[in-house]
C-alpha positions as CSV (number, residue, x, y, z in Angstrom):
1,M,7.7,-13.3,26.4
2,N,4.6,-14.9,27.7
3,I,2.0,-16.6,25.4
4,H,-1.6,-16.4,26.4
5,T,-5.1,-15.8,24.9
6,P,-6.2,-12.2,24.2
7,H,-8.0,-10.2,26.8
8,T,-11.7,-9.3,26.2
9,S,-10.6,-5.6,26.5
10,R,-8.9,-4.1,23.5
11,H,-5.3,-5.2,24.2
12,A,-3.7,-6.2,21.0
13,L,-1.3,-9.2,21.1
14,N,1.0,-10.6,18.5
15,W,0.0,-13.7,16.6
16,V,2.9,-16.1,16.1
17,G,2.8,-19.8,15.2
18,G,-1.0,-20.0,15.8
19,E,-0.6,-18.6,19.4
20,W,-1.2,-15.2,21.0
21,M,2.1,-13.7,22.2
22,G,2.5,-10.8,24.6
23,A,5.5,-8.6,25.2
24,D,7.2,-6.7,28.0
25,T,6.7,-3.3,26.4
26,I,3.1,-2.1,26.3
27,R,2.1,1.0,24.3
28,G,-1.2,2.9,23.8
29,S,-3.4,3.2,20.7
30,I,-5.3,6.4,19.9
31,N,-8.2,7.5,17.8
32,P,-6.7,10.3,15.6
33,A,-10.0,12.1,15.4
34,T,-10.4,12.6,19.1
35,Y,-7.0,11.6,20.6
36,E,-8.8,9.3,23.0
37,V,-6.9,6.2,24.0
38,I,-8.7,3.2,22.5
39,G,-6.5,0.4,23.7
40,T,-3.1,-0.9,24.3
41,Y,-0.8,-3.2,22.4
42,A,2.2,-5.5,22.9
43,E,5.3,-4.1,21.2
44,G,7.0,-6.8,19.3
45,G,10.7,-6.7,18.6
46,V,13.6,-8.9,17.7
47,E,12.5,-11.8,20.0
48,T,9.0,-11.8,18.4
49,A,10.5,-11.7,14.9
50,E,12.7,-14.6,15.8
51,A,9.7,-16.6,17.0
52,A,7.8,-15.8,13.8
53,I,10.7,-16.9,11.6
54,A,10.9,-20.2,13.4
55,A,7.1,-20.7,13.2
56,A,7.1,-19.8,9.4
57,K,10.0,-22.2,8.7
58,R,8.2,-25.1,10.5
59,A,5.1,-24.4,8.5
60,M,7.0,-24.7,5.2
61,H,9.0,-27.8,6.2
62,E,6.5,-29.8,8.3
63,T,3.1,-29.2,6.7
64,D,1.7,-29.7,3.2
65,W,1.5,-26.0,2.5
66,V,4.4,-25.7,0.0
67,H,3.3,-28.8,-2.1
68,D,-0.5,-28.6,-2.0
69,R,-1.8,-26.0,-4.4
70,K,-5.4,-27.0,-3.6
71,L,-4.9,-26.4,0.1
72,R,-3.5,-23.0,-0.6
73,A,-6.4,-22.1,-2.9
74,R,-8.9,-23.3,-0.3
75,V,-7.3,-21.3,2.4
76,L,-7.4,-18.2,0.2
77,D,-11.1,-18.7,-0.5
78,D,-11.8,-19.3,3.2
79,L,-9.9,-16.1,4.0
80,A,-12.0,-14.2,1.5
81,D,-15.2,-15.6,3.1
82,A,-13.9,-14.5,6.6
83,F,-13.2,-11.0,5.4
84,E,-16.7,-10.7,4.1
85,R,-18.2,-12.1,7.4
86,N,-16.1,-9.6,9.4
87,R,-16.6,-6.6,7.1
88,G,-18.4,-4.5,9.7
89,E,-15.7,-5.0,12.3
90,L,-12.9,-4.2,9.9
91,I,-14.6,-1.0,8.8
92,K,-15.2,0.0,12.4
93,I,-11.6,-0.5,13.4
94,L,-10.3,1.4,10.4
95,C,-12.5,4.3,11.2
96,T,-11.5,4.2,14.8
97,E,-7.7,3.7,14.7
98,N,-6.9,4.9,11.2
99,G,-9.3,7.8,11.0
100,K,-10.8,7.0,7.7
101,I,-14.3,8.2,7.0
102,Q,-16.9,5.5,6.5
103,R,-16.9,5.3,2.7
104,E,-13.1,5.2,2.5
105,A,-12.9,2.5,5.1
106,S,-15.6,0.5,3.3
107,F,-13.6,1.0,0.0
108,E,-10.5,-0.4,1.6
109,V,-12.1,-3.4,3.2
110,D,-14.1,-4.3,0.0
111,L,-10.9,-4.6,-2.0
112,C,-9.7,-7.6,0.1
113,A,-12.0,-10.5,-0.7
114,P,-11.7,-10.1,-4.5
115,S,-7.9,-10.0,-4.1
116,L,-7.8,-13.2,-2.0
117,R,-10.2,-15.0,-4.5
118,Y,-8.1,-13.8,-7.5
119,F,-5.0,-15.4,-6.0
120,A,-6.9,-18.5,-5.1
121,G,-7.4,-18.8,-8.8
122,I,-3.7,-18.2,-9.4
123,A,-2.8,-21.0,-6.9
124,R,-5.0,-23.4,-8.8
125,T,-3.8,-22.6,-12.3
126,E,-0.1,-21.6,-12.0
127,A,1.7,-24.9,-12.4
128,G,4.7,-24.1,-14.5
129,R,5.3,-25.6,-18.0
130,V,6.9,-28.5,-19.8
131,V,8.8,-28.3,-23.1
132,D,10.4,-30.8,-25.4
133,S,13.8,-29.1,-25.5
134,R,15.0,-31.6,-28.2
135,P,14.1,-35.1,-29.2
136,G,14.7,-37.4,-26.2
137,R,14.8,-34.6,-23.6
138,I,12.0,-33.1,-21.6
139,A,12.4,-30.0,-19.5
140,M,10.0,-29.0,-16.7
141,M,9.9,-25.5,-15.4
142,M,8.3,-25.5,-11.9
143,R,7.4,-22.4,-10.0
144,Q,8.3,-22.9,-6.4
145,P,8.1,-20.6,-3.3
146,M,11.4,-18.8,-2.4
147,G,10.8,-19.3,1.3
148,V,9.6,-17.3,4.2
149,A,8.3,-13.9,3.2
150,G,8.5,-10.8,5.4
151,I,5.7,-8.3,4.7
152,I,6.3,-4.8,6.1
153,V,3.0,-2.8,6.1
154,P,2.5,0.9,6.5
155,W,-0.2,2.5,8.7
156,N,-2.1,4.5,5.9
157,S,-4.1,1.5,4.4
158,P,-3.0,-1.3,6.6
159,I,-5.7,-3.9,5.7
160,I,-5.6,-3.9,1.9
161,L,-1.8,-3.3,1.9
162,T,-1.4,-6.4,4.1
163,V,-3.7,-8.4,1.7
164,R,-2.0,-7.1,-1.4
165,S,1.3,-8.7,-0.5
166,L,-0.2,-11.6,1.6
167,A,-2.4,-13.0,-1.2
168,P,0.3,-13.6,-3.8
169,A,2.7,-14.9,-1.1
170,L,0.2,-17.5,0.1
171,A,-0.7,-18.5,-3.5
172,A,3.1,-19.0,-4.2
173,G,3.4,-21.3,-1.2
174,C,5.3,-19.0,1.1
175,A,4.8,-18.8,4.8
176,V,4.6,-15.1,5.8
177,I,5.5,-12.8,8.7
178,V,3.5,-9.5,8.6
179,K,5.0,-6.6,10.5
180,V,2.5,-3.8,11.3
181,P,3.4,-0.4,12.8
182,G,2.1,0.5,16.2
183,K,-0.3,3.1,14.8
184,S,-2.2,0.1,13.3
185,A,-1.9,-2.3,16.2
186,Q,-5.7,-2.7,16.9
187,I,-6.2,-3.3,13.1
188,A,-3.5,-5.9,13.2
189,S,-5.2,-7.6,16.1
190,T,-8.5,-7.7,14.2
191,L,-6.8,-9.2,11.2
192,S,-5.1,-11.8,13.4
193,Q,-8.4,-12.8,14.9
194,I,-9.7,-13.4,11.4
195,F,-6.7,-15.5,10.4
196,S,-6.9,-17.5,13.6
197,N,-10.4,-18.6,12.8
198,V,-9.6,-20.1,9.4
199,T,-9.4,-23.8,10.3
200,A,-7.7,-25.0,7.1
201,L,-4.8,-22.6,7.6
202,P,-1.8,-24.5,9.0
203,R,-0.3,-23.0,12.1
204,G,2.7,-20.7,11.4
205,V,1.8,-20.0,7.8
206,I,0.6,-16.5,8.7
207,N,2.3,-14.7,11.6
208,V,1.6,-11.1,12.6
209,F,3.4,-8.8,15.0
210,T,3.3,-5.1,15.8
211,D,6.6,-3.2,15.9
212,E,6.7,0.6,16.3
213,S,10.4,0.9,17.1
214,G,11.5,-0.9,13.9
215,D,13.8,-3.4,15.6
216,G,11.7,-6.4,14.6
217,A,11.4,-5.2,11.0
218,K,15.2,-4.7,10.7
219,H,15.7,-8.2,12.0
220,L,13.4,-9.6,9.3
221,V,15.3,-7.7,6.6
222,A,18.8,-8.7,7.8
223,S,17.9,-12.4,8.6
224,P,19.3,-14.9,6.0
225,E,16.2,-17.0,6.8
226,V,13.8,-14.6,5.3
227,P,14.7,-14.5,1.6
228,I,11.8,-12.2,0.5
229,I,10.8,-8.8,1.7
230,S,7.7,-7.1,0.4
231,F,7.7,-3.5,1.7
232,T,5.3,-0.6,1.2
233,G,6.4,2.8,2.6
234,S,8.7,5.7,2.2
235,T,11.5,5.8,-0.4
236,G,14.1,6.5,2.3
237,T,13.2,3.4,4.2
238,G,13.0,1.4,1.0
239,K,16.6,2.4,0.2
240,A,17.7,1.2,3.7
241,I,15.9,-2.1,3.2
242,A,17.5,-2.7,-0.1
243,L,21.0,-2.0,1.4
244,S,20.4,-4.3,4.3
245,A,19.0,-7.1,2.1
246,A,21.8,-6.9,-0.5
247,P,24.4,-9.1,1.3
248,H,21.9,-12.1,1.1
249,F,20.7,-11.3,-2.5
250,K,17.1,-11.2,-1.2
251,R,14.2,-10.8,-3.4
252,V,13.0,-7.3,-2.5
253,G,9.6,-5.9,-3.6
254,L,9.3,-2.2,-2.9
255,E,6.3,0.1,-3.4
256,L,7.6,3.5,-2.3
257,G,6.8,7.2,-2.4
258,G,5.1,9.1,-5.2
259,K,4.4,12.6,-6.4
260,T,1.5,11.9,-8.8
261,P,1.0,14.4,-11.6
262,S,-2.4,15.1,-13.2
263,I,-2.1,16.7,-16.7
264,V,-5.2,18.6,-17.6
265,F,-5.5,19.7,-21.2
266,D,-7.6,22.6,-22.6
267,D,-10.2,20.2,-23.9
268,A,-10.6,18.3,-20.7
269,D,-14.1,17.7,-19.3
270,L,-13.8,19.7,-16.1
271,D,-17.2,18.5,-14.9
272,L,-15.7,15.0,-14.9
273,A,-12.2,15.8,-13.8
274,L,-12.7,18.2,-10.9
275,P,-14.6,15.9,-8.5
276,I,-12.1,13.1,-9.1
277,L,-9.1,15.3,-8.7
278,E,-10.6,16.7,-5.5
279,K,-10.8,13.1,-4.2
280,S,-7.2,12.5,-5.4
281,V,-6.1,15.1,-2.9
282,T,-8.5,14.3,0.1
283,V,-8.8,10.5,0.1
284,F,-7.2,9.1,3.3
285,A,-6.5,12.8,4.1
286,G,-3.8,12.8,1.4
287,Q,-1.9,10.0,3.0
288,F,-1.9,7.7,0.0
289,C,1.0,6.7,-2.3
290,V,-0.8,8.0,-5.4
291,T,-2.3,11.2,-3.8
292,G,-2.8,13.8,-6.6
293,Q,-0.1,16.1,-5.4
294,R,0.6,18.0,-8.6
295,V,-1.9,19.4,-11.2
296,I,-0.4,20.5,-14.4
297,V,-2.9,22.6,-16.3
298,Q,-2.8,24.0,-19.9
299,E,-2.9,27.8,-20.0
300,G,-6.2,28.1,-21.9
301,I,-8.2,26.7,-18.9
302,A,-5.8,27.4,-16.1
303,D,-7.7,30.3,-14.6
304,E,-11.0,28.5,-14.8
305,F,-9.5,25.3,-13.3
306,R,-7.9,27.3,-10.5
307,K,-11.2,29.0,-9.5
308,R,-13.4,26.0,-9.7
309,F,-10.8,23.7,-8.0
310,A,-10.3,26.2,-5.2
311,E,-14.1,26.4,-4.6
312,R,-14.3,22.6,-4.3
313,L,-11.3,22.3,-1.8
314,R,-12.7,25.1,0.4
315,A,-16.0,23.3,0.6
316,V,-14.4,20.0,1.8
317,K,-15.9,19.2,5.2
318,V,-13.3,17.7,7.5
319,G,-14.6,15.6,10.3
320,P,-14.6,12.2,12.1
321,A,-16.0,9.0,10.7
322,A,-18.8,9.2,13.2
323,D,-20.2,12.2,11.2
324,L,-21.4,10.5,8.0
325,S,-21.4,13.9,6.2
326,S,-17.6,14.2,6.6
327,D,-15.7,14.5,3.3
328,M,-12.2,13.9,4.8
329,G,-11.1,12.4,8.0
330,P,-8.1,13.3,10.2
331,M,-4.5,12.7,9.5
332,I,-2.8,9.9,11.4
333,D,-1.6,12.1,14.3
334,C,-0.9,15.7,15.3
335,E,2.8,15.3,14.6
336,N,2.0,14.8,10.9
337,V,-0.4,17.7,10.9
338,E,2.4,20.0,12.2
339,R,4.9,18.5,9.6
340,V,2.6,19.2,6.6
341,D,1.7,22.6,7.9
342,N,5.4,23.5,8.1
343,L,5.9,22.3,4.5
344,V,3.1,24.6,3.3
345,E,4.4,27.6,5.3
346,R,7.9,27.0,3.9
347,A,6.5,26.8,0.3
348,I,4.7,30.1,0.7
349,A,7.8,31.7,2.1
350,Q,9.7,30.4,-1.0
351,G,7.3,32.0,-3.4
352,A,4.3,29.7,-3.8
353,Q,0.9,31.4,-4.0
354,A,-1.7,30.1,-1.5
355,I,-4.9,29.8,-3.5
356,V,-6.4,27.9,-0.6
357,R,-4.2,28.0,2.5
358,G,-5.8,25.2,4.4
359,G,-4.1,24.1,7.6
360,P,-4.7,22.6,11.0
361,V,-8.2,22.9,12.7
362,V,-7.4,25.0,15.8
363,E,-10.9,25.8,17.1
364,G,-13.9,23.9,18.2
365,P,-14.3,20.1,18.9
366,L,-12.1,19.1,15.9
367,S,-9.1,20.9,17.4
368,K,-8.6,17.9,19.7
369,G,-7.9,15.7,16.7
370,A,-5.4,15.6,13.9
371,F,-7.4,17.5,11.3
372,F,-5.9,19.5,8.4
373,R,-7.9,21.4,5.8
374,P,-6.7,20.9,2.2
375,A,-4.2,23.4,0.8
376,F,-3.9,24.5,-2.8
377,L,-0.8,26.3,-4.0
378,E,0.2,27.7,-7.4
379,V,3.9,27.5,-8.2
380,S,6.1,28.5,-11.2
381,D,9.5,27.0,-10.1
382,P,9.5,23.2,-10.7
383,M,12.4,22.8,-8.4
384,M,10.6,23.9,-5.2
385,P,10.6,21.3,-2.5
386,I,6.8,21.4,-2.3
387,V,6.8,20.2,-6.0
388,Q,9.7,17.7,-5.7
389,E,9.2,16.1,-2.3
390,E,6.4,13.8,-1.2
391,T,4.0,15.7,1.1
392,F,1.9,12.8,2.4
393,G,-1.0,15.1,3.3
394,P,-3.8,16.9,1.6
395,V,-1.7,19.5,-0.3
396,V,-1.7,20.0,-4.1
397,T,0.3,22.3,-6.3
398,M,-0.7,23.8,-9.6
399,Q,1.7,24.4,-12.6
400,R,0.8,25.8,-16.0
401,F,2.0,24.6,-19.4
402,A,1.6,25.6,-23.0
403,T,2.5,22.6,-25.1
404,E,2.2,18.9,-24.9
405,Q,5.9,18.5,-24.8
406,E,6.1,20.9,-21.8
407,A,3.4,18.9,-20.0
408,V,5.3,15.6,-20.3
409,A,8.5,17.3,-19.2
410,L,6.9,18.8,-16.1
411,A,5.2,15.5,-15.2
412,N,8.5,13.6,-15.6
413,H,10.5,16.2,-13.7
414,S,10.6,14.1,-10.5
415,I,12.6,11.3,-8.8
416,Y,9.3,9.5,-8.4
417,G,7.3,7.4,-10.9
418,L,4.4,5.7,-9.3
419,G,1.1,7.1,-10.7
420,A,-0.1,9.8,-13.2
421,S,-3.3,10.9,-14.8
422,I,-4.1,12.5,-18.1
423,W,-7.3,14.5,-18.7
424,T,-8.3,15.2,-22.3
425,R,-11.1,14.4,-24.8
426,D,-8.5,13.6,-27.5
427,L,-7.9,10.0,-26.9
428,S,-5.2,9.8,-29.7
429,R,-3.2,12.4,-27.7
430,A,-3.8,10.6,-24.4
431,L,-2.6,7.3,-25.9
432,R,0.4,9.0,-27.5
433,I,1.4,10.7,-24.2
434,A,0.7,7.8,-21.8
435,P,3.8,5.7,-22.7
436,R,6.0,8.8,-22.4
437,I,5.0,9.4,-18.7
438,E,7.6,7.8,-16.4
439,A,5.2,6.1,-14.0
440,G,4.2,2.6,-13.4
441,M,0.5,3.4,-13.6
442,V,-1.1,6.0,-15.9
443,W,-4.8,6.7,-15.9
444,I,-6.7,8.4,-18.7
445,N,-9.7,10.5,-17.6
446,E,-9.7,8.8,-14.2
447,W,-7.4,8.4,-11.2
448,G,-6.5,5.7,-8.7
449,A,-8.1,2.9,-10.7
450,L,-6.6,-0.1,-8.8
451,G,-7.7,-3.7,-8.8
452,E,-6.6,-7.2,-8.0
453,D,-6.3,-8.1,-11.7
454,T,-4.1,-5.2,-12.8
455,E,-0.5,-4.8,-11.8
456,E,0.6,-1.8,-9.7
457,G,4.0,-0.5,-8.8
458,G,6.4,2.2,-9.7
459,C,9.6,3.1,-11.5
460,K,12.5,5.4,-10.7
461,Q,12.5,5.9,-6.9
462,S,8.9,4.7,-6.5
463,G,10.0,1.1,-6.2
464,L,10.7,-2.3,-7.6
465,G,8.4,-5.1,-8.6
466,R,4.7,-5.3,-9.1
467,L,1.8,-6.3,-6.8
468,N,-1.7,-7.4,-8.0
469,G,-2.2,-9.0,-11.3
470,V,-0.4,-12.1,-12.7
471,A,3.0,-10.5,-12.2
472,A,2.6,-10.3,-8.4
473,I,3.6,-13.9,-7.8
474,E,7.0,-13.2,-9.4
475,D,8.2,-11.5,-6.2
476,F,7.6,-14.7,-4.1
477,T,8.7,-17.5,-6.4
478,E,11.6,-18.9,-8.3
479,I,11.7,-21.1,-11.4
480,R,13.3,-24.5,-11.0
481,T,14.2,-26.3,-14.2
482,I,14.2,-30.1,-14.1
483,T,15.5,-31.8,-17.3
484,L,14.6,-35.5,-17.9
485,N,16.1,-37.9,-20.4
486,P,13.3,-40.5,-20.6
487,G,15.6,-43.0,-22.4
488,L,14.4,-42.5,-25.9
489,D,16.7,-43.6,-28.8
490,A,18.9,-40.6,-29.4
491,Q,18.7,-41.2,-33.2
492,V,14.9,-40.9,-33.3
């Protein structure tokens, strides 16, 4: 592989050890709204991953990064400043390569600087503890980085999902290798440019490469020199990662698939709930780990909910980010549009009622892109695949319930447990039910409330570990206990 500076045209290179690295394999990047080619990228692989591992190890062994908490905090603050300076460019590339509409791209980018600053604070204050274990003995518990961290990022929210793992890893003192999929190669290049301009950042502490084939990612997971893997993606891939990492007893953090239920009680404020639940289906074109894929509605308001929700979904305007009036952008590519459409068609054939059929845009200028209008199905069989399997597209099912117990049972009838929402004016009921919902995040009268200071993650087959909040650093550190006998008289 040759190493050189990036071209002025949009050709995305890998960033390893503080240098720009090309590759023999060059692939194209597209805009999913128009299917126009927007650039090319160097496909990283095993050789790139090896170079990144070597660079990260050097950074941990030959610089002050591991031992200087103030340096880590300063770098995190500098990164936050750099994200804010480059806000416009980050939003632009998200709209172009990821297909997000303007306000969704802005939302994603604006989550980054607060997260980096939050973990700058963690770096400054997280210093372990000291106890007098008994007279004449002092024990020091020091939190230390586990080593090189491999961060494997999905394409659906590549900027914030990079930062979400990167920030606690840096605060912990790890050097990191970020593997980004080819569908986000131009975004990865923009991030790398930002990292490269942070002068306080030691070379090799952050390394970024693009890998569409998965060979480089598999190498990170299997390598004994990468003791931490932080992965966001599908449950199937998460299982494969866990199996591959097991022989080395790696620390594996996994945020995986979801099938978020929204329980709507008879006394819910529908004027509040409906706009938010609409967005829970359409944000990022339904390509979101906590997309509101299941609404579970009490019988007394089910007909009204169905009518009003259908009206809202029919009115959703799909369109490109260039049209500021667009309510929902494209899916990531036409293959995923076809996949989701087939899932809806199969569900209807199996007995689901199409309240709003939705589907691909097949006429007019939008037909060139990967656009899919939202679909709304009513189902009575909780075992249907459309209810049980993650759709990862703007499709929502509706189920009816009579009692509180039935609502909880329907919500929990899933292999997933990432997010859930409860809609009711009875806060006693909401607080009674929330601990019974098998999900890592439960929202009451809202949805998708995520922030740098609150932990997020799932249970069951939605993952392991937590990101954001004070618990996030646990995935990247280990506690070393050092016991000291200061020579005091043992009889004292």
